[in-house]
C-alpha positions in Angstrom: 7.7 -1.8 -24.8 6.5 -6.1 -24.7 7.7 -6.9 -21.7 6.0 -4.0 -20.2 2.6 -4.9 -21.7 2.8 -8.5 -21.0 3.4 -8.5 -17.1 1.6 -4.7 -17.0 4.2 -3.1 -14.7 7.1 -1.2 -14.6 8.9 -0.9 -11.6 10.9 3.0 -11.1 13.8 3.1 -8.7 14.5 5.9 -6.7 17.0 5.6 -4.3 20.1 7.3 -2.3 22.2 4.1 -3.6 21.8 1.1 -5.1 24.3 -1.6 -3.1 23.2 -4.9 -5.8 22.0 -3.4 -9.0 21.8 -7.0 -10.5 20.2 -8.3 -7.7 17.3 -5.9 -7.2 16.8 -6.5 -10.5 16.5 -10.5 -10.5 14.0 -9.9 -7.1 11.9 -7.5 -9.4 12.0 -9.9 -12.8 12.0 -12.9 -10.3 8.4 -11.7 -8.7 7.4 -10.3 -12.3 8.1 -7.0 -13.0 10.7 -8.2 -15.7 11.2 -3.6 -16.9 13.1 -2.2 -14.7 14.0 1.6 -14.6 16.3 3.2 -12.6 16.7 7.1 -12.5 19.1 9.9 -13.1 18.1 11.0 -9.6 20.1 8.1 -8.2 23.7 8.4 -7.9 26.1 6.6 -10.0 23.0 5.7 -12.2 25.3 5.1 -15.6 27.5 2.5 -13.7 24.0 0.6 -12.4 22.4 0.8 -15.9 25.8 -0.9 -17.2 25.9 -4.2 -14.6 22.4 -5.0 -15.0 22.5 -4.4 -19.0 25.5 -6.8 -19.0 23.5 -9.4 -16.6 21.1 -9.5 -18.9 18.2 -10.5 -17.2 15.4 -7.4 -16.7 14.7 -5.4 -19.6 16.7 -2.3 -17.9 15.7 1.5 -18.8 17.0 4.7 -17.5 14.2 7.4 -15.8 13.8 10.8 -15.3 15.9 11.7 -18.5 16.1 15.8 -18.8 18.4 16.3 -21.5 20.2 14.9 -24.9 23.1 14.1 -23.3 21.6 11.8 -20.1 19.9 10.2 -22.6 22.8 9.6 -25.1 24.6 8.1 -21.7 22.0 5.8 -20.7 21.7 4.3 -24.4 25.5 3.6 -24.4 25.1 2.5 -20.8 22.7 -0.8 -21.8 19.1 1.8 -21.6 16.3 0.0 -23.2 14.0 2.4 -22.6 14.0 5.9 -21.7 11.3 7.7 -19.1 11.1 11.2 -18.3 8.5 13.3 -16.0 7.4 16.0 -18.7 7.8 16.9 -23.1 11.4 17.1 -23.7 11.8 16.9 -27.5 15.8 16.7 -27.3 14.9 13.5 -25.5 12.4 12.0 -28.2 15.3 13.0 -30.9 18.0 10.5 -29.4 15.3 7.8 -28.9 14.2 8.1 -32.1 17.7 8.0 -33.5 18.6 4.9 -31.4 15.0 3.4 -32.0 14.8 3.0 -28.3 10.9 3.1 -26.8 10.7 6.7 -25.1 7.5 6.5 -22.1 7.3 10.5 -21.4 5.6 12.2 -18.9 2.4 14.3 -19.2 -0.6 15.5 -17.4 -3.2 17.1 -19.3 -4.4 16.4 -22.6 -2.3 18.6 -24.5 1.0 17.1 -22.5 -0.1 14.0 -23.7 -1.0 14.9 -27.6 2.5 16.6 -27.9 4.3 13.7 -26.5 2.5 11.6 -29.3 3.4 14.4 -31.8 7.2 13.4 -30.8 6.7 9.9 -31.1 6.6 8.3 -27.5 5.8 4.5 -27.4 3.7 5.2 -24.1 2.7 8.4 -22.0 3.0 8.0 -18.5 0.2 9.9 -16.2 2.3 11.9 -13.7 1.2 12.3 -11.0 -1.2 9.7 -11.2 -2.0 10.2 -7.4 -3.4 13.9 -8.2 -6.7 12.9 -9.8 -6.5 8.7 -9.2 -8.1 6.2 -11.3 -11.0 8.1 -13.5 -8.5 10.9 -14.7 -7.2 8.0 -16.8 -10.8 6.8 -17.6 -11.6 10.8 -19.0 -8.5 10.3 -20.8 -9.5 7.4 -22.4 -12.3 9.0 -24.4 -10.3 11.4 -26.4 -7.3 9.4 -26.7 -8.7 5.3 -26.7 -5.8 3.9 -28.4 -3.3 5.5 -26.6 -0.8 3.8 -24.0 -1.3 5.4 -20.5 0.8 4.2 -18.1 0.0 5.7 -14.5 2.6 6.4 -12.3 2.8 8.8 -8.6 0.6 7.4 -6.3 0.1 4.1 -7.6 0.5 0.8 -5.5 -1.2 -2.5 -4.7 -4.5 -1.0 -3.5 -5.3 0.9 -6.5 -2.9 -0.5 -9.3 -5.7 -2.6 -10.4 -8.0 0.1 -10.7 -6.3 1.7 -12.5 -5.5 -1.5 -15.3 -9.6 -1.2 -15.3 -10.0 2.3 -15.8 -7.8 2.5 -19.2 -4.1 1.8 -18.6 -2.2 -0.8 -20.3 0.5 -0.8 -17.2 1.4 0.7 -13.9 4.6 1.8 -12.3 5.9 0.2 -9.6 7.8 3.0 -7.3 8.1 3.2 -3.2 5.2 0.5 -2.5 7.3 -2.0 -4.3 11.0 -0.5 -3.9 11.2 1.8 -0.5 14.4 3.9 -1.0 15.4 2.8 2.7 15.4 -1.2 1.8 16.9 -0.6 -1.7 20.0 1.3 -0.2 19.9 -1.5 2.7 19.7 -4.6 -0.1 16.7 -5.6 1.4 16.1 -8.1 -1.2 13.8 -10.6 0.6 11.4 -7.4 2.0 11.4 -5.8 -1.6 10.4 -9.6 -3.4 7.5 -10.1 -1.1 6.6 -6.4 -2.6 6.8 -7.2 -5.4 5.4 -10.2 -5.6 2.0 -8.7 -4.2 1.7 -5.7 -6.4 2.0 -8.0 -9.0 -0.9 -10.6 -7.2 -3.1 -7.1 -6.6 -2.8 -6.7 -10.4 -5.0 -9.1 -10.5 -7.0 -7.5 -8.1 -6.1 -10.3 -5.5 -5.7 -8.8 -2.1 
């Protein structure tokens, strides 16, 4: 969480394959996004987690964690944080047991409250594109101290606005790591996209 809050961003990678997960993580961390979320929708994700964890140059986490079993497997593979698409008590229990932060997905105020009750270190507002940056400002009214991280539809064109409306960090997705570019190992393109995204957080074009 320290890296996510300091960088004000994390990257979520969804791709049909990741040919070199260490190179990908290095490119992202080098651009200024040290927290990298690899999702269970990627085949062989546990092997990818192990490789990046062993390299030790990025803060690696597991995303789209849907069950206790996935949470346990991800932590065993070296995940230092977990991310869920929705509110899930079993995953929260595993995270607490291992003292691992979980960024829990939510959308409505009721879901935000439930995520907090379960001990979420931060709440991922997903899908953020549905209502846009203004929705973060609305949520900050009843939840002024809650760490909100929008995900889904965040890009270099709106990331700064999400931060201005109360997000503590934003999730860089396909705008930074297009699945085809990841699968092709096009690290220069991803490096350029990540640098542009990080620059946009300061409101720079």
